[in-house]
Every structure is written in C-alpha cells, then in structure tokens.
C-alpha positions, 0 to 999 in steps of 0.5 A: 499500499506504501508503494501505491500511496508514493505513487498517487502523492508523485503523480498529483504532485506532478500535475499541480507542478504541471498546473503552475508551471504551464499556467502562464503558456495559457494565459500569457498572451492574454495578460499580454494584451491586457484583455484580461486582468492577471487574476481574472485570467488565472481563474478563467485558466484554473477552472476551464483546465479542470473541465479540459481534465475531465473529458477522456481523451487517447492521451492517458492511453498512450502514456500509460501503454504506448511507449514502455511495455505495461508488462516491464514497468515497474513501480520503481520506474513510475515512482523515478518518472515521476520524481525526475519530470518533478525535479524538471519541472521546479529547476524550470520553472525558478529559472523562468523557463518555459519548458515543457511539463509533457516531454519532461514525463515522458523523458522521465518515464523512459529515463526511467524504464532505459535505468533499469533493463539491459534490454529495456522494453521500449515501444520506440513507434509509439514514441516517435510517432506519438512523441517524436514527431509531434515533438518537432511539428507542433510548434513548427504548425503552430507557427505556420498556421498564425503566420498564415493567420496574422498575414490574411488579415494584414492582407485584408486590411491592406485590400481594404484600408477601412477595415482597419484592425477594430480592438474592441471586436477582437478584445471579445473575441480574444477572451474566447480563444483564451477559453479554448486555450485554457480547455485543450490545455486541461484536455491534453495535460491532466491527461498524463498525470492520468496515464501515469498514475493510471500505470502505477496504480496496475503495476502495483495491483491495486487495479486489474486493467489500464483502464482509467479509475474515475476517482482519478480523473476527478483527481488530476482534474481538480488538483490540475486546476489549483495548480494552475491557479496559485503558479504560472505567473512568474512566466507570462513575462517570458512568454507574453513579453519578451518574444514579440509586442501582442496586440488583441488582434494577434493575441487571439489568432495565437491563441486560435491558432494554439488551441486549434493544433492542441485539441487535434494532438488530444484526439489522435493521443499525442501528448504535445506541449501546450508550450511549443505550441503556444510559442510556434504561434506568439513566433508566428503573428510576430514574423507576420508583421515582419522578422524585425518585430521578433525578438529571435533570440528568446525563441532559439533560448527556449528550442535550446531549452526544451531540446534539454528537456528529454535527456534532462528529465530522463537522467534526473529520473535515471538517477532518482532509481538508482537512489531508490533501488539503494533504498530497496537495498536497505531495507528502507522501502519494500516492493510489492 
C-alpha cells in the first residue's frame, strides 16, 4: 500500500506542478494584450483546465501503454519517472524557462525504463509517432497557422483600408480564444498525469487493467485546476512580453491556432507540449508583421531548453531510480 500512496502523491504533485508551471502558457497572451487582468485570467484558466481535464482523450492511453511495455514497468520506474519530471519542472520554473511538463514526464518515463533494464522494452514506434514527430511538428504548425492567419488579416486591411483593426472586437474574441486554449490544455496535459498514475496503480496490482478509474480523472482535474490557480505568473513575462509585442488581434490568432493544434493532438492521443505550440503561435503572429518584430534570441533560447528536457528529465529519473533501488536494498522500501 505504501507504493500506491507514494505513486498517488507524486503523481498528483506532478499534476500540480504541471498546472502552475504551464498556466503561464495559457494566460500569457491574454495578459500581455491587457484584455484580462492577471487574476481574472488565472481563475479562468483554472476553471477551464479542470473542465478540459475531465474529458478523456487518447493521451492518457499513450502514456500508460504506448511508450513502454506495461508488463515491464515496475513501481520503481513509475515513481522515478514522476520524481524526475517534478524536479525538472521546479528547476525550469525557478529560472522562468517555459519548458514542457509533457516532455519532462515522457523523458522521465523513458529514462527510468532505460536505467532499469539491460534490454528495456521501449515501444520505439509509439515514441516516434506519438512523441518525437509531434514534438518537432507542433511548434512549426503553430508558427505557420498563426503566421498565415495574421498575414491574411493584414492583407485584408491593406486591401480594404476602411476595415482597420477594431481593437474592441478582437478584445472580445481573444477572451473566447483564451478559453479554448485553457480547455485544450486541460484536455491534453492532465491526461498525462492520469496515464502515469493509472500505470502505477496497475503495476501495484491495485487495479486489474489500464482503464483509468473515475476517481483518478477527477483527482487530476482538481489538482490541475488548483495548480493553475496558485502559480503561473512567473513565466508570463517570458511568453507574453519577450518574444514580440502583442495586440488583441495577434493574441486572438495565436491562441486560435494553438488551441486548434492542441485539441487535434489530444484527439489523436499525442501528448504534445502546449508550451511549444503557443510559443510557435506567438512567434508566428510576430513574424507576420516582419522579421524585425520578433526577438529571435528568445525562441532560440527556449528551443535549446526544450531540446534539453527529454534527456535532462531522463537522466534525473535514471538517477532517482538508482536512489530508490538503494533504499530497497537497505530495507527502507519494500516492493510489492
């Protein structure tokens, strides 16, 4: 029972860090354009994250069964994966780096599995199609969709000068697009916590199959909402103000493009990073106004941090697994 409690505790703690770490991604644009006050934006994101998290997508199944063969996963691997991801989240949050909680968890799971077995049962096809390809493609698609949307809008204004940007209209539209981003974030991100907790319960023989218990769904949804409500503003400056100057029209287009990609990925069972997608969207609307409108050093710095997330969280989880096994060898933990 102690393993079940440890997995639940660290699973929900990861879910909480995911909420306060990634809340900035959800609200950064709507705060940067001053359409919503920070407190109102955080509350909105918390509520809609909770609502999105209660809706099941294929992401939880991917985490639980499509990356590492479930029959080869142990309680130690699940616990090490969670702890590695949590440590990485705290490090990047402290330095205000909007890294990906999604890939921190995936990296932690793969790193722990690689450390545990001389012939690890990594499902490389699932890793490639569900993680690696979407990880590369999603920010590019976010950039392109946002760039095309902004260029189309600017072209219409040039063609019909009388149709100048109506800030009031786009301020209202951006509230709606921000809501969709928050909803899609909950739909994709909370599913990862549900998947890893379910995998841990399965390896502990606490549940007979990898079907997600209803209480796990609501526990993760609630904790995700609480995490969003209690954190998030630390990274807003990086996302909302450092890449490009945002106006309501740009915010609306960036958010619309991002939410469309995140929702699509959720339906396809791809645990993508909302951080990556939203950064791509913000960069795209900035670039549509000209290359000089984007502070390119910021996206480059973020891309470097993203590249380090999978191996960084993997190494952290691998080291944690060694520590857990030492505790077991000393009789301080007893595997069931």
